[in-house]
N, C-alpha and C positions, 0 to 999 in steps of 0.2 A: 503494499502500499504504496502510496506516495505522498509527500509532507501536509501537502496541500488538501488530499483528501480523507488527511487522517483527522487533521485538526477542524476541519467540518463535520465531519462523524463522531467528535466530543461536545455533551453540552456544556463543559465548561475546559475553558485553553487560556492557560497560567506565563504571563509573558515574561522572561525581565525585561526591568526598564533599561539597563546597563548593553550595551551589543543590540537585539533585538530592535530598540527602540531609537534612542540615539546613541552617539558614539559620546560618551563622556569621555573630557578630557585629563589624566592625572591628576589627582589631587595632589601637588605635589606642595611642600613647605605645611600642612593640612595640622600633621604632628606640630610643629614647631610655634602657630598658631595660637593653638590651645596650650603648651607647655608657657609661653607668657602669664598668662592668669593664675597661676599656682606656681610658679618657681618660687615663690618667694618661700623659704627655711627650709629651702632646698628635696632634692627627685631622690627618689630612689635610683639606681644605677639604669633599671633596667625601664625605669620610664622614662630620664633624663634623655635617653639613645633611643630609644626606640621609634618608629617611620609609620606606626599603626596604632592612628588616632584612637583604636577603640582601648587601646591599652591607657590611654590616656585619661580617655572619658569613665574608662573603671577607678582610675587613681583618685580623679578628681571625686567619686561617692565615698571615698572612703573620708574625705574631707569632711563632707556634712551636706543634706543634700539641697541648702541653697550654694553652695560652690557647684554642686554638682549641675542643676539646674543652669547656669547662668553660661560653665562650659558648655552643655547643651545649642543652648538656646547661640552662643557662638558657632559652634559646628552646623548647625541650619542656616544658618545666616552664609558663610560660606557655603554651603551646599546650594543654596541658591544663587552666589556667583558662577559655580560649577554648573550648572545649567543654563544659565542664562548663556551662555556660548558653546552648548553642546547641539551638535546636527540630526535633528532630526536623520532619522534612515530612510532611503526615497522607498514609498511605495506603502512600508509601512501601514498609513491614511486608510487608503485603499483596500491592504490583507483585514485592515481591522474591520474595517464596515459589511467586507464580504461575508466576514466568519460571521457578524454580529446577521447578518441579512439571511445566514444560515442556519439562524434559530441558536447558535454559540452563545453563552457568556465568556468578558473576556475581567482575567483578572491579572493583575502588574504585581510584580513582586520584586521589589526592592530593600537595593542594604540601605539607601537614602530614607531620612525622614518623609512620612506615606505623605504629609502636605505641602516638604520642595516639589515633591512629584504631581501631585494632584496639579495646583499650579503649572507646572510643566503641559502634563495634559489642558489644561482648560485653554492656556494659553495660543498650542497651537493645534487647537479641535478635535483633540482625540478624547474630550470626557468622556465627548454622549455616546462612545463605543469602548468605555472600560465600568463596568459595574463594579469591580473593588477596587483598591488596590491598598497590598500588605507591606508591611514597609514597619520601622521603629515610630515608634511617637512617645516617645520620652526618653531620660539616661538611666532607665534601671537596668545594672549590668548583666542583671538574669537574661532579656530582650536584645543583649545586642550582638549582632555577627560574629562569629558564625553561630551562636549558642540562642535561644534553638531554630535549626535550620528553618530558613521562610518559608522552601518550599512549602515543607511538611506542617508549618505553622499554617499557613493559609492552605489547603488543607480540611485540616480540623476546627481549624473562627468557622470556616463557609460548609463544614459538615460534605463536603463533598467526597461524594465513590472517586475511588483515585481509578477504578476503570473505567468511572465517567468523564477525565483528563486526558487533556494532553498536553504539554508544559513546551516551549522554544527558551532555551537559553543560546549565552552567547559566549561560555566560556567551559572545558570543563568539567569543571568545580559544578556549575550545571547540569551538568548530565550526571556526572555522581551525584549528586544530590538526587535530583527526577527519580532515580531510579531506585534508593534509598525507600523514595517515595511511595517509589511502585506506583509511580506516572510516566508512562511512553512517552519520552522526548523527540523531538528534533531540533538541530543544531543550523543557527545559522553561521554556516563554513566563509562567509565570503560578502561582502559591499557588492547590495546592486548596483546594476551601472545610476549613478546619476542622468537619469531620461526619463521623458515622462511616460514611457509606453514599459522601463523598466516593472521586474514584478519581485516584491518582497520574498513570495514562495519559490521564486525559481532560486533563491540566492539559501534555501533549505537541503538541510543534508537529508538524506534517509534518516527512518524513526531508529527509537534505539529501545527497546525492552527489557523490562525491570529483572 
């Protein structure tokens, strides 16, 4: 079964935000910008040297809830900056519209703050095609990527039977997570041509089974 047919025959399609919907630039310097807010009094070595912004955010939570909220709010502002310069993947708007017309519900899965992604979807005319967005909703370390896995979280939150779902990912890690959740997945393995007739579906790989 081809990728387009697989997705059109699913009741629910989960789509990773980074890759299949937008090409996000690298979040360079984000950890440094967060560290500035909490470096008074010194930092543990692993926090002072890491490029993993979630490690910095988790450390902020150990200082106190007010600090965690302030650092998280700053992270969200940086993510707004990031998506403001992100480019929409050619053909994705038409592809999502086609899936919705076939009766499929679309859920966007993201490691970013969910409200940041919702704002992007509205700005680019995609919100009308997307039923749900599953992403971060606050600074609680227990819900920061990679735990729990966002694909599993999306399925659990929405009570989707795994067999009724398909998933479109942008990385090998996406596909691994989808398989772990028992969901058949396809991979956007190349960027669609930037032409009016570009087909987003043509850039998808063959499906992989769990």
